[in-house]
C-alpha positions as CSV (number, residue, x, y, z in Angstrom):
1,M,-6.8,-9.4,-7.9
2,H,-9.5,-7.4,-5.5
3,D,-9.2,-9.5,-2.6
4,A,-5.3,-9.3,-2.9
5,T,-5.3,-5.5,-2.9
6,D,-7.8,-5.2,-0.3
7,E,-5.7,-7.0,2.0
8,L,-2.4,-5.4,1.2
9,L,-4.2,-2.1,1.9
10,R,-5.8,-3.1,4.8
11,I,-2.3,-4.4,6.3
12,S,-0.2,-1.2,5.0
13,R,-2.6,1.1,6.5
14,E,-2.2,-0.5,9.9
15,E,1.6,0.2,9.4
16,A,1.3,3.5,8.1
17,P,2.3,6.5,10.1
18,L,-0.7,7.9,11.9
19,D,0.3,11.5,13.1
20,K,-2.5,13.4,11.2
21,G,-3.9,10.4,9.7
22,T,-3.3,12.0,6.1
23,L,-1.3,8.9,4.6
24,R,-4.1,6.4,5.7
25,E,-6.9,8.8,4.2
26,T,-5.2,9.2,0.9
27,S,-4.5,5.4,0.6
28,G,-6.7,3.4,-2.0
29,K,-6.3,0.7,-4.4
30,R,-7.1,0.5,-8.3
31,V,-7.4,-2.9,-10.1
32,V,-7.5,-2.7,-13.8
33,V,-8.8,-5.1,-16.4
34,S,-7.5,-5.0,-19.8
35,P,-7.3,-7.5,-22.9
36,T,-3.9,-8.5,-22.0
37,G,-4.5,-9.0,-18.2
38,V,-5.4,-7.7,-14.9
39,S,-3.2,-5.5,-12.7
40,G,-3.6,-4.3,-9.1
41,E,-2.3,-1.2,-7.4
42,V,-2.2,-0.1,-3.8
43,Y,-1.2,3.6,-3.7
44,Y,-0.7,6.4,-0.9
45,S,-0.8,9.9,-2.5
46,V,0.2,13.0,-0.3
47,N,1.8,16.1,-1.5
48,E,2.8,18.9,0.7
49,R,5.1,21.8,0.2
50,G,8.7,21.5,1.4
51,S,10.9,24.2,3.1
52,S,11.7,25.4,-0.4
53,G,7.9,25.9,-1.2
54,D,8.3,23.2,-3.9
55,R,5.6,20.4,-3.7
56,V,7.1,17.2,-2.4
57,N,5.8,13.5,-2.2
58,Y,5.3,13.2,1.7
59,A,4.0,9.6,1.2
60,L,7.2,8.5,-0.7
61,I,9.6,10.7,1.8
62,V,8.1,8.7,4.9
63,H,8.1,5.5,3.3
64,E,11.8,5.4,2.4
65,M,13.0,6.7,5.9
66,D,15.4,4.8,7.8
67,T,13.3,4.8,11.1
68,F,10.9,6.9,13.1
69,K,12.8,8.2,16.1
70,N,9.6,8.7,18.0
71,P,6.4,7.1,16.4
72,T,3.5,8.8,17.6
73,T,1.4,5.6,16.9
74,P,3.0,2.1,17.9
75,G,3.7,-0.4,15.3
76,T,3.9,2.1,12.6
77,K,6.8,2.5,10.5
78,P,8.6,3.2,7.3
79,K,8.4,0.7,4.5
80,Y,4.6,0.5,5.5
81,L,3.5,-0.5,1.8
82,E,6.7,-2.6,0.5
83,D,7.3,-4.7,3.8
84,P,3.5,-6.1,3.9
85,L,3.9,-6.8,0.2
86,T,7.1,-8.6,0.3
87,Q,6.2,-10.3,3.4
88,N,2.7,-11.8,1.9
89,A,3.6,-11.9,-1.9
90,S,3.2,-15.6,-1.9
91,K,-0.1,-15.3,-0.1
92,Y,-1.2,-12.9,-2.6
93,Q,-0.2,-15.0,-5.6
94,R,-2.1,-18.1,-3.9
95,M,-5.2,-15.9,-3.7
96,I,-4.9,-14.8,-7.2
97,A,-4.2,-18.4,-8.5
98,D,-7.2,-19.8,-6.4
99,A,-9.5,-17.3,-7.9
100,I,-8.2,-18.0,-11.4
101,R,-9.0,-21.8,-10.8
102,K,-12.3,-21.2,-9.4
103,G,-13.2,-19.1,-12.5
104,L,-12.1,-21.5,-14.7
105,A,-13.8,-24.3,-13.2
106,E,-17.3,-22.7,-13.5
């Protein structure tokens, strides 16, 4: 799970917008082991004040945009987390399954 979440975090950071670097700086991963299983999470957490003065989830807003009209860094785009996860889901599943098989064989 650690390897899969590390890989997803690396790829998504490369696709995340890089105007000020805030998104990339606040990204991270968490792996939780419990008696019922293991879960992995990659996250981006940027909250800013909107025009109304309310706090808004900047990371979510940017992720859900349709397109960037003038990206400051080529190769960055909306869906910077969803797309790498969808495109590599079977690879991550294989990574996890292989690690489980290896662990059981030891």
